[in-house]
C-alpha positions as CSV (number, residue, x, y, z in Angstrom):
1,M,208.7,-79.9,-39.5
2,G,212.4,-80.9,-39.5
3,L,214.5,-81.2,-42.6
4,L,212.5,-82.7,-45.5
5,D,213.3,-83.0,-49.2
6,M,211.1,-81.1,-51.6
7,S,209.1,-84.3,-52.6
8,S,208.3,-84.9,-48.9
9,I,207.1,-81.3,-48.5
10,N,204.8,-81.7,-51.5
11,I,203.4,-85.0,-50.0
12,K,202.9,-83.3,-46.7
13,I,201.1,-80.3,-48.3
14,L,198.9,-82.7,-50.3
15,S,198.1,-84.7,-47.1
16,L,197.2,-81.5,-45.3
17,K,195.0,-80.3,-48.3
18,Q,193.1,-83.6,-48.3
19,Q,192.4,-83.3,-44.6
20,V,191.3,-79.7,-44.9
21,D,189.0,-80.7,-47.8
22,L,187.4,-83.3,-45.7
23,L,186.9,-80.8,-42.8
24,K,185.4,-78.4,-45.4
25,S,183.0,-81.1,-46.4
26,G,182.0,-81.7,-42.8
27,V,183.9,-85.0,-42.4
28,D,186.4,-85.8,-39.7
29,P,189.6,-86.7,-41.5
30,Q,190.6,-89.2,-38.8
31,T,187.4,-91.2,-38.6
32,G,185.5,-90.4,-41.8
33,Y,182.4,-89.5,-39.7
34,H,180.3,-86.5,-40.7
35,F,180.1,-83.7,-38.2
36,M,176.7,-82.7,-36.7
37,D,175.2,-79.6,-38.3
38,D,175.3,-77.7,-35.0
39,T,179.1,-77.9,-34.5
40,I,181.5,-75.0,-34.9
41,L,183.2,-76.9,-37.7
42,Q,180.1,-76.7,-39.8
43,S,179.6,-73.0,-39.4
44,K,179.8,-70.8,-42.4
45,S,182.9,-69.0,-41.2
46,S,184.7,-72.3,-40.6
47,R,183.8,-73.7,-44.0
48,L,185.0,-70.5,-45.6
49,L,188.3,-70.7,-43.7
50,F,188.7,-74.4,-44.7
51,S,188.0,-73.5,-48.3
52,E,190.6,-70.7,-48.3
53,I,193.2,-72.9,-46.7
54,S,192.5,-75.7,-49.2
55,D,192.8,-73.3,-52.1
56,L,196.1,-72.0,-50.8
57,L,197.5,-75.5,-50.3
58,G,196.3,-76.4,-53.8
59,Y,198.0,-73.3,-55.2
60,L,201.2,-74.2,-53.5
61,L,201.1,-77.7,-55.0
62,C,200.2,-76.6,-58.5
63,A,202.3,-73.5,-58.7
64,G,205.5,-75.1,-57.6
65,I,204.9,-78.8,-58.4
66,N,207.5,-79.0,-61.3
67,D,210.2,-77.1,-59.4
68,L,209.7,-78.8,-56.0
69,I,209.7,-82.4,-57.0
70,V,213.3,-83.7,-56.8
71,D,212.7,-87.4,-57.4
72,R,210.6,-87.5,-60.5
73,R,210.0,-91.3,-60.1
74,K,207.8,-90.6,-57.0
75,K,204.4,-89.2,-58.0
76,L,202.0,-87.4,-55.7
77,R,198.7,-89.0,-54.9
78,F,195.8,-88.0,-57.0
79,F,193.9,-84.9,-55.9
80,L,192.0,-82.0,-57.5
81,T,191.7,-78.4,-56.4
82,D,188.2,-77.0,-56.1
83,E,188.8,-75.1,-59.3
84,Q,189.8,-78.3,-61.2
85,R,186.8,-80.2,-59.7
86,K,184.4,-77.5,-60.9
87,S,185.9,-77.8,-64.4
88,I,185.3,-81.6,-64.8
89,P,183.2,-82.0,-67.9
90,V,179.9,-83.8,-67.3
91,S,178.6,-85.5,-70.4
92,E,174.8,-85.2,-71.1
93,S,174.9,-88.7,-72.7
94,P,175.8,-91.7,-70.5
95,V,179.5,-92.7,-70.6
96,S,181.6,-95.6,-69.4
97,I,183.6,-95.2,-66.3
98,S,186.8,-95.3,-68.4
99,K,185.8,-92.4,-70.5
100,F,184.6,-90.4,-67.5
101,V,187.9,-91.0,-65.5
102,Y,189.9,-90.1,-68.6
103,S,188.2,-86.7,-68.7
104,I,189.1,-86.2,-65.0
105,N,192.7,-87.2,-65.5
106,E,193.0,-84.7,-68.4
107,L,192.9,-82.0,-65.7
108,I,196.0,-83.1,-63.8
109,D,199.8,-83.1,-64.5
110,S,200.2,-86.9,-64.9
111,K,204.0,-86.6,-64.9
112,A,203.9,-85.4,-61.3
113,M,200.7,-87.0,-60.0
114,K,199.2,-90.5,-60.0
115,K,196.1,-90.8,-62.2
116,L,192.7,-91.6,-60.8
117,R,191.9,-95.2,-61.6
118,P,188.4,-96.3,-62.7
119,T,188.6,-99.1,-60.1
120,A,188.9,-96.6,-57.3
121,I,185.4,-95.3,-58.2
122,T,183.8,-98.7,-58.9
123,S,185.3,-100.1,-55.7
124,W,183.8,-97.2,-53.7
125,L,180.5,-97.5,-55.5
126,E,180.5,-101.2,-54.6
127,K,181.3,-100.4,-51.0
128,E,178.3,-98.0,-51.0
129,G,176.0,-100.6,-52.4
130,F,175.5,-99.1,-55.9
131,L,177.4,-102.0,-57.6
132,S,177.9,-105.6,-56.7
133,P,180.5,-108.2,-57.8
134,V,179.5,-111.2,-59.8
135,E,181.8,-114.0,-61.0
136,Y,181.0,-116.1,-64.0
137,D,181.7,-119.8,-64.5
138,D,184.8,-119.0,-66.6
139,G,186.3,-117.1,-63.7
140,L,185.6,-113.7,-65.1
141,S,184.6,-111.2,-62.3
142,V,182.6,-108.1,-63.1
143,R,180.4,-105.6,-61.4
144,Q,176.7,-105.3,-61.9
145,L,173.9,-102.9,-61.0
146,T,172.1,-103.2,-57.7
147,S,168.6,-102.0,-56.6
148,K,170.3,-98.8,-55.5
149,S,172.0,-98.0,-58.8
150,A,169.1,-96.1,-60.3
151,E,169.2,-93.7,-57.4
152,I,172.3,-92.1,-58.7
153,G,171.8,-92.7,-62.4
154,L,173.7,-95.8,-63.2
155,L,172.5,-97.7,-66.3
156,A,173.3,-101.0,-68.0
157,E,173.6,-101.5,-71.7
158,T,174.1,-104.8,-73.5
159,R,176.6,-104.8,-76.3
160,T,178.1,-107.3,-78.7
161,N,181.9,-107.6,-79.3
162,G,183.7,-108.5,-82.5
163,I,183.2,-112.2,-82.1
164,G,179.5,-112.0,-81.4
165,R,179.7,-112.4,-77.6
166,Q,177.3,-110.2,-75.6
167,Y,178.4,-108.3,-72.6
168,T,177.0,-105.7,-70.3
169,V,178.6,-102.3,-69.8
170,I,177.7,-100.0,-67.0
171,L,177.1,-96.4,-68.1
172,Y,177.2,-93.2,-66.0
173,S,174.4,-90.7,-66.6
174,S,175.1,-87.0,-66.0
175,T,173.5,-87.5,-62.6
176,A,175.9,-90.3,-61.8
177,Q,178.9,-88.3,-63.0
178,Q,177.9,-85.4,-60.8
179,Y,177.4,-87.8,-57.8
180,I,181.0,-89.1,-58.3
181,I,182.4,-85.5,-58.6
182,D,180.6,-84.6,-55.4
183,H,182.2,-87.5,-53.6
184,L,185.7,-87.5,-55.1
185,D,187.4,-86.3,-51.9
186,I,186.2,-89.4,-50.1
187,I,186.9,-91.7,-53.1
188,Y,190.5,-90.8,-53.6
189,R,191.1,-90.6,-49.9
190,E,189.9,-94.2,-49.4
191,Y,191.4,-95.8,-52.6
């Protein structure tokens, strides 16, 4: 590995963890393609091995993160361990993307790691066809629901602001929240 400062080591561990998490999910970390079900990489023993490696790398990052980071101005990319992902609270009532992402970011050490941004999720949902961009005459650009949005539980609600102007907010049902949690590895790898 050569001589690296501690911050570089953490970044390398994080990168390895993200790649192992993708392998565990049946995704080639280089291409993003899903493996066929009949490959050795999809076997139960391989997935268990990837899971154990991922947990160990996550432990190394979390256990020593404060001691290992030398340059505190450089933050690690956002990631969650499997344990953190399982503890993400899913609201039974629909919530905005900001509120949902806030609850995810509560699980990380934001002094050492970059926070997940709502735009990472909405950009990915747009790429997947669940949201689409629309630009208004006044130059305001927002996202709106598509015909696929209901498949994952995205909802729209019209609200009125303090000066009487109506606007639409996209809400994330418990189904949509779980869908995002299930795809977080891909989302924060791409954005």
